C-alpha positions as CSV (number, residue, x, y, z in Angstrom):
1,M,5.0,18.1,-29.2
2,F,1.5,18.1,-30.6
3,H,-0.6,17.8,-27.4
4,T,-1.3,21.5,-26.8
5,D,-4.3,23.8,-26.8
6,I,-3.2,27.4,-26.5
7,Q,-6.8,28.7,-26.5
8,T,-7.9,26.5,-23.6
9,E,-4.9,27.5,-21.5
10,Q,-5.8,31.2,-22.2
11,A,-9.4,30.5,-21.2
12,V,-8.2,29.2,-17.8
13,L,-6.0,32.2,-17.2
14,G,-8.5,34.6,-18.4
15,A,-11.3,33.2,-16.3
16,I,-9.1,33.5,-13.2
17,L,-8.3,37.1,-13.9
18,R,-12.0,37.9,-14.3
19,E,-13.1,35.9,-11.3
20,P,-10.1,35.5,-8.9
21,V,-12.3,33.6,-6.4
22,R,-12.2,30.6,-8.9
23,F,-8.4,30.3,-8.5
24,D,-8.7,27.6,-5.8
25,D,-11.1,25.5,-8.0
26,V,-8.6,25.6,-10.8
27,F,-5.6,25.0,-8.6
28,A,-7.2,21.8,-7.3
29,I,-7.0,20.5,-10.8
30,L,-3.7,22.2,-11.9
31,P,-1.4,22.3,-8.9
32,R,1.8,22.6,-10.9
33,V,2.8,25.2,-13.5
34,E,4.3,22.4,-15.7
35,L,0.8,21.3,-16.6
36,F,0.6,24.3,-18.9
37,Q,2.4,23.7,-22.2
38,Q,3.2,27.3,-23.2
39,P,6.2,28.8,-21.4
40,A,4.4,32.2,-21.1
41,H,1.4,30.6,-19.5
42,R,3.6,28.8,-17.0
43,L,5.1,32.2,-16.0
44,I,1.7,33.8,-15.7
45,Y,0.3,30.9,-13.7
46,E,3.3,30.8,-11.4
47,A,2.8,34.5,-10.6
48,M,-0.9,33.9,-9.9
49,I,0.0,31.1,-7.5
50,E,2.4,33.5,-5.6
51,I,-0.2,36.3,-5.5
52,C,-3.1,34.1,-4.4
53,G,-0.9,32.8,-1.6
54,T,-0.9,36.3,0.0
55,D,-3.7,38.6,1.1
56,V,-3.4,40.6,-2.1
57,V,-6.4,40.5,-4.5
58,L,-5.5,39.2,-7.9
59,D,-6.2,41.4,-11.0
60,A,-4.4,42.3,-14.2
61,L,-2.5,45.2,-12.7
62,V,-1.2,43.2,-9.7
63,L,-0.3,40.3,-12.0
64,A,1.6,42.6,-14.3
65,Q,3.5,44.1,-11.4
66,K,4.4,40.6,-10.1
67,L,5.7,39.6,-13.5
68,H,7.6,42.8,-13.8
69,E,9.3,42.3,-10.4
70,K,10.5,38.9,-11.6
71,S,11.6,40.3,-15.0
72,N,9.0,38.1,-16.8
73,L,6.5,40.7,-18.0
74,E,8.1,41.1,-21.5
75,K,8.6,37.3,-21.7
76,V,4.8,36.7,-21.6
77,G,4.0,39.4,-24.1
78,G,3.6,42.5,-21.8
79,R,0.5,44.0,-20.3
80,V,-1.2,43.8,-23.7
81,Y,-1.2,40.0,-23.7
82,L,-2.8,40.0,-20.2
83,V,-5.6,42.2,-21.4
84,D,-6.0,40.1,-24.6
85,I,-6.5,36.9,-22.7
86,I,-9.2,38.5,-20.6
87,E,-11.0,40.0,-23.6
88,D,-10.5,37.0,-26.0
89,T,-11.9,34.5,-23.5
90,R,-14.8,36.5,-22.1
91,G,-17.3,34.0,-23.4
92,A,-15.6,31.0,-21.8
93,T,-17.6,28.6,-19.7
94,D,-16.7,27.2,-16.2
95,P,-12.9,27.5,-15.8
96,T,-12.7,24.0,-14.2
97,V,-13.9,22.5,-17.4
98,H,-11.1,24.1,-19.3
99,A,-8.7,23.2,-16.5
100,Q,-9.6,19.5,-16.9
101,K,-8.8,19.8,-20.6
102,V,-5.4,21.4,-19.9
103,A,-4.7,18.5,-17.4
104,E,-5.7,16.0,-20.1
105,K,-3.3,17.5,-22.6
106,A,-0.6,17.4,-19.9
107,R,-1.2,13.7,-19.3
108,L,-0.9,13.0,-23.0
109,R,2.4,14.9,-23.3
110,R,3.8,13.0,-20.3
111,L,2.7,9.7,-21.8
112,Q,4.4,10.6,-25.1
113,L,7.6,11.5,-23.2
114,A,7.3,8.3,-21.1
115,G,7.1,6.3,-24.3
116,E,10.2,8.0,-25.8
117,K,12.1,7.5,-22.5
118,L,11.0,3.8,-22.5
119,T,12.3,3.4,-26.0
120,S,15.6,5.1,-25.3
121,A,16.1,3.0,-22.1
122,C,15.5,-0.2,-24.0
123,K,18.3,0.7,-26.4
124,E,20.9,1.2,-23.6
125,P,23.7,-1.4,-23.4
126,G,23.1,-3.7,-20.4
127,A,19.5,-2.5,-20.0
128,S,17.5,-4.3,-17.3
129,S,13.9,-5.0,-18.3
130,V,12.8,-5.3,-14.6
131,A,14.3,-1.9,-13.8
132,I,12.8,-0.3,-16.9
133,I,9.3,-1.8,-16.1
134,D,9.5,-0.7,-12.5
135,S,10.5,2.9,-13.4
136,T,7.9,3.1,-16.2
137,E,5.1,1.9,-13.9
138,R,6.0,4.5,-11.3
139,E,5.9,7.2,-13.9
140,L,2.6,6.0,-15.2
141,M,1.1,6.0,-11.8
142,E,2.2,9.6,-11.4
143,I,0.6,10.5,-14.7
144,V,-2.7,8.9,-13.5
145,E,-2.7,11.4,-10.6
146,T,-2.3,14.4,-12.9
147,G,-5.3,16.6,-12.7
148,R,-7.2,14.2,-10.4
149,R,-9.5,16.4,-8.2
150,R,-10.3,15.3,-4.7
151,E,-13.1,16.8,-2.7
152,P,-13.9,16.3,1.0
153,S,-17.2,14.8,2.1
154,S,-19.2,16.3,4.9
155,V,-19.6,14.1,8.0
156,G,-23.4,14.4,7.5
157,S,-23.3,13.0,4.0
158,L,-21.2,10.0,5.2
159,L,-23.6,9.2,8.1
160,P,-26.0,6.8,6.2
161,E,-23.1,4.6,4.9
162,A,-21.3,4.6,8.3
163,L,-24.5,3.7,10.2
164,Q,-25.3,1.0,7.7
165,R,-21.8,-0.5,8.1
166,I,-22.1,-0.5,11.9
167,E,-25.5,-2.1,11.7
168,S,-24.2,-4.7,9.3
169,Y,-21.5,-5.6,11.9
170,Q,-24.2,-6.7,14.3
171,Q,-25.2,-9.5,12.0
172,P,-22.9,-12.5,11.1
173,E,-23.3,-11.8,7.4
174,G,-22.2,-8.2,7.9
175,R,-18.7,-9.5,9.0
176,E,-18.2,-11.7,6.0
177,D,-15.5,-9.5,4.6
178,R,-13.3,-10.1,7.6
179,I,-10.6,-12.7,7.4
180,M,-10.0,-14.4,10.7
181,T,-6.6,-15.8,11.7
182,G,-7.9,-19.0,13.3
183,F,-6.5,-18.0,16.7
184,P,-9.4,-16.9,19.0
185,G,-7.3,-14.7,21.2
186,V,-5.9,-12.8,18.2
187,D,-9.2,-12.6,16.5
188,K,-10.8,-11.2,19.6
189,I,-8.5,-8.3,19.5
190,L,-8.2,-7.7,15.7
191,Q,-11.6,-8.8,14.7
192,G,-10.0,-10.1,11.6
193,F,-8.1,-8.7,8.6
194,R,-10.1,-6.5,6.2
195,P,-9.8,-5.3,2.6
196,G,-7.7,-2.3,2.3
197,R,-5.7,-3.1,5.5
198,F,-2.0,-3.6,5.7
199,C,-0.7,-5.8,8.6
200,V,2.9,-6.4,9.4
201,L,3.9,-9.7,11.1
202,G,7.3,-9.2,12.7
203,G,9.7,-11.5,14.5
204,R,13.3,-12.5,14.9
205,P,14.9,-15.0,12.6
206,S,13.7,-18.6,13.0
207,H,10.9,-17.6,15.4
208,G,8.0,-18.9,13.3
209,K,6.8,-15.9,11.2
210,T,6.5,-17.9,8.0
211,Q,4.8,-20.7,9.9
212,L,2.2,-18.4,11.5
213,A,1.6,-16.7,8.1
214,L,1.1,-20.0,6.5
215,Q,-1.4,-21.2,9.1
216,I,-3.4,-17.9,8.8
217,A,-3.4,-18.3,5.0
218,E,-4.6,-21.9,5.2
219,H,-7.4,-21.1,7.7
220,A,-8.5,-18.1,5.6
221,A,-8.7,-20.3,2.6
222,R,-10.6,-23.0,4.5
223,M,-13.1,-20.4,5.6
224,G,-13.7,-19.4,1.9
225,S,-11.4,-16.5,1.3
226,P,-9.0,-17.1,-1.6
227,V,-5.4,-16.4,-0.6
228,L,-2.2,-15.6,-2.6
229,F,0.9,-16.6,-0.6
230,V,4.1,-15.0,-2.2
231,T,7.4,-16.3,-0.8
232,M,10.9,-15.1,-1.9
233,E,13.0,-17.7,0.0
234,M,11.2,-21.1,0.0
235,P,10.3,-23.3,-2.9
236,T,6.5,-23.9,-3.1
237,I,7.0,-27.6,-2.7
238,D,8.6,-26.9,0.7
239,L,5.7,-24.8,1.7
240,E,3.3,-27.5,0.6
241,G,5.2,-30.1,2.7
242,R,5.1,-27.8,5.7
243,L,1.3,-27.4,5.2
244,L,0.8,-31.1,5.1
245,C,2.8,-31.6,8.3
246,T,1.0,-28.7,10.0
247,I,-2.5,-29.9,9.3
248,S,-1.8,-33.6,10.0
249,R,0.2,-32.6,13.2
250,V,3.1,-34.7,12.0
251,D,6.5,-33.7,13.2
252,S,8.2,-32.4,10.1
253,A,11.6,-33.4,11.5
254,R,10.5,-37.1,11.6
255,A,9.0,-36.7,8.1
256,E,12.3,-35.5,6.7
257,S,14.3,-38.2,8.5
258,G,12.1,-41.0,7.2
259,E,10.7,-42.0,10.6
260,L,6.9,-41.9,9.7
261,V,4.7,-44.7,10.9
262,Q,1.3,-45.7,9.4
263,A,-0.6,-43.4,11.8
264,D,1.3,-40.5,10.4
265,W,0.5,-41.5,6.8
266,D,-3.2,-41.8,7.7
267,A,-3.1,-38.2,9.2
268,I,-1.2,-36.9,6.1
269,A,-3.9,-38.5,3.8
270,R,-6.6,-36.7,5.7
271,A,-4.6,-33.4,5.4
272,Q,-4.3,-34.1,1.7
273,A,-8.1,-34.4,1.3
274,R,-8.5,-31.1,3.2
275,L,-6.0,-29.2,1.0
276,Q,-7.1,-30.7,-2.3
277,D,-9.6,-28.0,-3.2
278,S,-8.3,-25.2,-1.0
279,P,-8.3,-21.7,-2.6
280,C,-4.8,-21.1,-1.2
281,Y,-2.3,-20.3,-4.0
282,L,1.5,-20.4,-3.5
283,I,4.2,-18.8,-5.6
284,T,7.9,-18.5,-5.2
285,W,9.3,-15.3,-6.7
286,P,12.8,-14.3,-5.5
287,G,13.4,-10.5,-5.6
288,I,9.9,-9.6,-6.6
289,T,9.4,-5.8,-7.0
290,I,6.3,-3.9,-5.9
291,S,5.4,-3.4,-9.5
292,E,5.6,-7.1,-10.2
293,L,3.6,-7.9,-7.0
294,R,0.9,-5.3,-8.0
295,S,0.6,-6.8,-11.4
296,L,0.4,-10.3,-10.0
297,V,-2.2,-9.4,-7.4
298,R,-4.4,-7.6,-9.9
299,R,-4.2,-10.5,-12.3
300,Q,-5.0,-13.2,-9.7
301,K,-7.8,-11.2,-8.2
302,R,-9.5,-11.0,-11.6
303,R,-8.9,-14.7,-12.1
304,L,-9.2,-16.2,-8.6
305,G,-11.0,-13.5,-6.5
306,I,-8.0,-13.2,-4.1
307,K,-8.9,-11.5,-0.8
308,L,-5.8,-12.0,1.3
309,V,-2.2,-11.5,0.0
310,V,0.7,-12.8,2.2
311,V,4.2,-11.6,1.5
312,D,7.2,-13.4,3.0
313,Y,9.1,-11.3,3.6
314,I,9.5,-7.5,3.0
315,Q,13.3,-7.1,3.4
316,I,14.2,-9.4,0.6
317,M,11.9,-7.8,-1.9
318,D,13.6,-5.8,-4.7
319,A,13.1,-2.1,-4.1
320,G,15.3,-0.9,-6.8
321,E,18.2,1.6,-6.2
322,Y,17.9,4.0,-3.3
323,E,20.4,6.0,-1.3
324,S,19.9,3.7,1.8
325,R,18.3,0.5,2.7
326,Q,16.0,2.3,5.1
327,V,14.6,4.4,2.2
328,A,14.2,1.3,0.1
329,V,12.2,-0.5,2.7
330,S,10.1,2.6,3.3
331,Q,9.2,2.5,-0.4
332,L,8.3,-1.1,-0.2
333,S,6.2,-0.4,2.9
334,C,4.3,2.4,1.2
335,G,3.8,0.3,-1.9
336,L,2.3,-2.6,0.1
337,K,-0.1,-0.2,1.8
338,T,-1.1,1.3,-1.5
339,L,-1.6,-2.2,-2.9
340,S,-4.0,-3.1,-0.2
341,V,-6.1,0.0,-0.9
342,D,-6.0,0.0,-4.7
343,A,-6.6,-3.8,-5.1
344,D,-9.1,-3.9,-2.2
345,V,-7.4,-6.8,-0.5
346,A,-5.9,-7.5,2.9
347,V,-2.1,-7.6,2.9
348,L,-0.1,-9.6,5.6
349,A,3.6,-9.0,5.2
350,C,6.3,-10.7,7.2
351,S,9.2,-8.5,8.5
352,Q,12.5,-9.3,10.2
353,L,13.2,-7.4,13.4
354,R,16.6,-6.0,12.7
355,R,17.8,-5.7,16.3
356,F,16.9,-6.7,19.8
357,D,15.1,-4.3,22.1
358,D,17.4,-4.2,25.1
359,R,14.8,-2.8,27.5
360,G,13.7,-5.4,30.1
361,A,15.0,-8.8,30.8
362,E,12.5,-10.5,28.5
363,R,13.6,-8.5,25.4
364,R,10.1,-8.4,24.2
365,P,9.6,-7.2,20.6
366,R,8.4,-3.6,20.4
367,L,7.3,-1.3,17.6
368,S,10.7,0.5,17.9
369,G,12.2,-2.7,16.4
370,L,10.4,-1.8,13.1
371,R,11.7,1.8,13.0
372,E,15.0,0.7,11.6
373,S,13.0,-0.8,8.7
374,G,11.8,2.6,7.4
375,S,8.1,3.5,7.7
376,L,6.7,0.1,8.4
377,E,5.4,1.1,11.8
378,Q,3.6,4.2,10.3
379,D,2.3,2.5,7.2
380,A,0.9,-0.6,8.8
381,D,-2.7,-0.6,10.1
382,D,-1.9,-3.5,12.4
383,V,1.3,-5.0,13.7
384,L,1.8,-8.5,15.1
385,F,4.9,-10.0,16.7
386,V,5.8,-13.6,17.4
387,Y,7.6,-13.9,20.7
388,H,9.4,-16.8,22.3
389,K,10.2,-16.5,26.0
390,G,10.9,-18.8,28.9
391,T,13.7,-21.3,28.8
392,S,14.5,-24.4,26.7
393,K,13.0,-26.6,29.4
394,T,9.9,-24.4,29.9
395,P,9.3,-22.6,26.7
396,E,6.5,-20.1,26.3
397,Q,5.2,-18.3,23.3
398,E,3.0,-15.3,22.6
399,I,1.5,-13.5,19.7
400,I,1.7,-9.8,20.4
401,V,-0.8,-7.3,18.9
402,A,1.5,-4.3,19.1
403,K,-0.6,-2.0,16.9
404,H,-4.3,-2.0,16.1
405,R,-5.6,1.0,14.3
406,N,-9.2,0.3,15.1
407,G,-9.0,-1.0,18.7
408,P,-7.0,-2.4,21.6
409,T,-3.6,-4.0,21.7
410,G,-2.5,-6.9,23.8
411,F,-0.8,-10.3,23.8
412,V,-2.1,-13.8,23.5
413,P,-0.4,-16.8,25.1
414,M,0.4,-19.5,22.5
415,S,2.1,-22.9,22.1
416,F,4.7,-23.8,19.4
417,V,4.7,-27.5,19.1
418,Y,6.6,-29.5,16.4
419,G,6.9,-26.3,14.4
420,R,3.2,-25.5,14.6
421,W,1.4,-22.6,16.4
422,E,-1.3,-24.0,18.6
423,N,-4.0,-22.5,20.8
424,P,-3.3,-23.3,24.4
425,A,-6.0,-23.7,27.1
426,R,-8.1,-20.5,27.4
427,S,-6.5,-19.1,24.2
428,D,-9.5,-16.9,23.6
429,E,-8.3,-14.6,26.4
430,M,-6.3,-11.5,25.7
431,Y,-4.0,-9.9,28.1
432,D,-2.8,-6.3,29.0
433,Q,-5.0,-4.5,26.5
434,Q,-3.7,-1.1,25.6
435,Q,-0.2,-2.1,26.8
436,T,2.5,0.2,25.2
437,F,4.6,-1.6,22.7
């Protein structure tokens, strides 16, 4: 293991002993003892962490006593070594500079180990490339975080940017980063999807989640926002056919049964012209993992400038091996939220409601229906539900905004005609704002 620098590690420890007040600055960069390569330095730093977590003032005598209590004093070279690292590093500069160097060496060591682990895993009988890539990428992301120092910003320093953003919202061009759904009532509540936001679209099976997501994607693309639609259960040609029928307002059942008339074909021709140059991109990828999705989004954002990513749907993504399905979906949920922030895109992910909510005769979907799907409710910035109520003779539909991190909630009456979501009369209205879902 060649990535080590004993003198730099000594400089960090010596600087802390000379100026204990600098411990917190160093700890922000080196939060774990494993970041030191030398076993003796790990023991010393571990004792420092314990001491600085109390009201006791750190110095060489206190440190020696703590090490003695844990039977580690002789293992680190005794009191003599503690004095030596103070004296030998007296001319050292800012300890945070040395701490960054120690963190860099730790990253290199972990990269070397990750490479060896990767090589070994590839040689195992029955090795799965997908599982190996997923595991390696998770480890690489952890390595990236090693030694990354985060500092808070004062509210005063953030005021200019915050005020500028609010001022920009007052002008149409200041809201250009928002991706509208195309449904006035929903847009009035949400004010559109935004980069870095994660929205869950929930509903029961066969209640029109995919259709609504597809209509939102097509509208966003038509308004100039490139969209990546990732499906795990439908061939892209089926999605394309659904899009043609949706835009042309042709009943897809009649299309599949061969009952189209000339007026239908004329409408489909107009829909074809509208979709010809649409920046909406479809891909079918059964069992896609978060790592594969992250790579796909990054690549297509560089190539196509993707602003909205639609995932259909969460529960059939491949989360790898976890002790329970709930933990697996929680990992997927966290991964989708992280993707939206890291890639600076809006993410709209469909989710099955895994049970009925028995409260009330209407059995209206509620946020509690997501809790059996891990941390979806907590991770999502916004949550939408599709809801069919009424009877077969007098059907009624709603889009429910059950969670909205930046504003009100409510529900919007809708129509679902020939497999397409439609704006009914006065669809710009929103009802029961702040209703509990």
